C-alpha atoms as one frame of an Amber mdcrd trajectory, in Angstrom:
protein
   0.000   0.000   0.000   1.287   3.464  -0.860   1.735   5.655   2.192   0.241
   9.146   2.206   2.469  12.076   1.307   3.954  13.732   4.411   2.210  16.852
   5.638   3.718  19.896   7.324   5.086  17.834  10.216   6.082  14.787   8.194
   2.885  12.848   8.970  -0.108  12.001   6.820  -1.724  14.868   5.012  -4.764
  16.351   6.663  -8.074  15.933   4.919 -10.005  18.823   6.388 -11.777  20.783
   3.713 -10.634  18.296   1.043 -14.038  17.245  -0.242 -14.853  16.311  -3.805
 -15.360  19.919  -4.809 -11.841  21.099  -3.894  -9.507  22.073  -6.759  -5.779
  21.182  -6.887  -4.978  24.606  -8.330  -6.223  26.266  -5.165  -4.782  23.676
  -2.779  -3.885  24.957   0.672  -2.534  23.452   3.872  -3.916  19.942   4.356
  -6.328  20.252   1.426  -4.842  17.842  -1.098  -6.072  14.256  -1.165  -4.137
  11.054  -0.741  -2.330  10.519  -4.027  -2.984  14.047  -5.300   0.224  15.783
  -4.256   1.921  15.368  -7.625  -0.939  17.099  -9.459  -1.195  19.734  -6.732
   2.509  20.498  -7.082   2.159  20.987 -10.835  -0.856  23.272 -10.349   0.917
  25.270  -7.659   4.047  25.567  -9.790   1.963  27.070 -12.587   0.558  29.598
 -10.098   4.031  30.514  -8.848   5.462  30.830 -12.356   2.652  33.218 -13.190
   3.409  35.288 -10.103   7.205  35.245 -10.040   8.550  33.832 -13.291  10.671
  30.773 -13.949  13.928  32.040 -12.488  12.424  32.844  -9.077  10.625  29.513
  -8.719  11.702  27.011  -6.060  10.380  23.686  -4.842  10.578  24.982  -1.283
   8.144  27.775  -2.126   5.770  25.285  -3.754   5.920  23.204  -0.572   5.126
  26.236   1.577   2.246  27.210  -0.685   0.737  23.744  -0.268   1.578  23.474
   3.428   3.649  20.310   3.184   7.132  19.400   4.353   9.903  20.641   2.065
  10.906  17.009   1.503   7.436  15.999   0.273   7.833  17.011  -3.399  10.891
  14.780  -3.722   8.660  11.749  -3.452   7.329  12.686  -6.890  10.075  14.775
  -8.521  13.812  14.213  -8.321  14.587  17.916  -8.421  13.394  21.349  -9.545
  14.069  20.511 -13.171  11.875  17.412 -13.031   8.971  19.432 -11.628   9.393
  22.120 -14.285   9.557  19.375 -16.920   6.208  18.038 -15.717   4.731  21.512
 -16.110   6.312  21.758 -19.571   4.685  18.460 -20.542   1.301  19.794 -19.498
   1.972  22.996 -21.455   3.045  21.105 -24.575  -0.052  18.923 -24.514  -2.398
  21.865 -24.093  -0.609  23.825 -26.816  -0.775  20.875 -29.191  -4.472  20.354
 -28.522  -5.185  24.016 -29.172  -3.176  24.119 -32.376  -4.741  20.917 -33.682
  -8.210  22.208 -32.888  -7.754  25.646 -34.400  -5.668  24.626 -37.419  -8.208
  21.929 -38.316  -8.980  20.811 -41.863  -8.855  23.248 -44.741  -6.413  24.695
 -47.298  -2.800  24.206 -46.273  -1.875  27.928 -46.196  -4.819  28.676 -43.920
  -3.839  25.799 -41.649  -0.325  27.224 -41.319  -1.744  30.649 -40.527  -4.160
  29.191 -37.977  -1.355  27.220 -36.306   0.756  30.375 -35.994  -2.208  32.324
 -34.614  -3.008  29.588 -32.077   0.624  29.467 -30.918   0.683  33.188 -30.168
  -2.735  33.136 -28.524  -1.609  30.304 -26.262   1.397  32.359 -25.162  -0.931
  35.256 -24.373  -3.589  33.220 -22.575  -1.291  30.762 -20.783   1.807  32.815
 -20.108   3.079  30.740 -17.187   2.695  27.464 -19.069   4.287  28.937 -22.185
   7.286  30.172 -20.213   7.691  26.772 -18.554   7.756  25.182 -21.994  10.155
  27.563 -23.752  11.879  29.598 -21.047  12.788  27.192 -18.258  16.143  26.241
 -19.785  15.360  22.542 -19.521  17.827  20.053 -20.964  15.477  18.216 -23.302
  17.843  15.232 -23.428  17.154  14.691 -19.717  13.407  15.004 -20.167  12.428
  13.293 -23.445   8.808  13.355 -22.299   8.722  17.084 -23.056   9.740  16.533
 -26.665   7.246  13.693 -26.973   4.436  15.908 -25.666   5.410  18.641 -28.132
   4.946  16.471 -31.210   1.358  17.547 -31.795   2.271  21.230 -31.899   5.195
  20.530 -34.236   2.945  18.469 -36.469   0.521  21.389 -36.733   3.257  23.192
 -38.695   4.738  20.175 -40.481   1.542  18.662 -41.860   0.302  21.683 -43.869
   3.857  22.458 -44.996   4.142  18.918 -46.373   0.801  19.360 -48.145   2.124
  22.509 -49.824   5.371  20.839 -50.898   4.501  17.209 -51.651   7.450  15.003
 -52.423  10.004  17.519 -51.164  10.521  16.754 -47.478  13.539  19.069 -46.982
  11.647  22.039 -48.454   8.578  21.234 -46.351  10.761  21.080 -43.242  12.230
  24.494 -44.058   8.780  25.993 -44.497   7.480  24.465 -41.249  10.566  25.704
 -39.396  10.205  29.215 -40.816   6.547  29.456 -39.813   7.264  28.023 -36.346
  10.088  30.534 -35.848   7.801  33.355 -36.956   5.059  32.296 -34.557   7.529
  31.938 -31.702   9.082  35.309 -32.417   5.702  37.035 -32.352   4.838  35.256
 -29.094   8.063  36.370 -27.415   7.683  39.941 -28.673   4.136  39.980 -27.331
   5.229  38.817 -23.882   8.030  41.386 -23.925   5.462  44.141 -24.473   6.412
  45.000 -28.061   2.759  44.957 -29.093   1.528  46.739 -25.993  -0.658  45.035
 -23.421  -4.100  43.518 -23.144  -6.427  41.748 -25.515  -5.807  44.139 -28.395
  -2.072  43.478 -28.239  -2.615  39.711 -28.224  -4.940  39.976 -31.211  -2.467
  42.141 -33.114   0.447  39.786 -32.466  -1.569  36.706 -33.400  -2.893  38.376
 -36.535   0.568  39.461 -37.663   1.940  35.976 -37.057  -0.848  34.504 -39.179
  -0.218  37.035 -41.961   3.499  36.259 -41.888   2.734  32.538 -42.131   0.655
  33.168 -45.246   3.486  35.236 -46.745   5.930  32.421 -46.094   3.557  29.926
 -47.673   3.205  32.136 -50.751   6.969  32.618 -50.998   7.928  29.050 -50.125
   9.931  28.675 -53.344  12.397  31.239 -51.995  13.113  29.211 -48.864  16.424
  27.613 -49.857  19.001  25.725 -47.870  21.662  27.841 -46.152  24.866  28.443
 -48.059  27.667  26.038 -47.013
């Protein structure tokens, strides 16, 4: 039988106030359920990243926020990087789902534009998750699960690019990479305040990313391999 995660004093976690309606994202002292600490840590990490950014995040602060012993998270995550990787996996899955949903079926150029737009909108709407995915400095070779989770978002660029350039895989890869880089650049500029702030800024950045994706699709013949 798995023992409960240690609470503030190293014993079993308290259950007061932990009924079926409680939410991991708002977990407080003694409020997580048996077996729920891993999910609660991920939720709390997202909260802390949103408040303080990646560089200021610590596992000790996540423990304090949840009201558990500082050693408790190590039952689920080997270190800070492993916890951030788990958040990055969640981010990658949500991003992929959004891009797949919004890029949907349709003409390949429009799918590329929709994928770019969805990428930027995700960065705007889920800033903490986006920063965990792209700004945590994770060594992807240590956490292959992050790359695996990101496949859907990558495919949202690759699939329409391949449809535009059938039979030419290298050219399709260059187009997909160019559109992905454009979307990422617009997302970073948005978060840096280059487009201003608020919903209008997010819409402008997403719209410009989509327009740039269409321009790249139209000019795909000019995307050549780098000079040796």
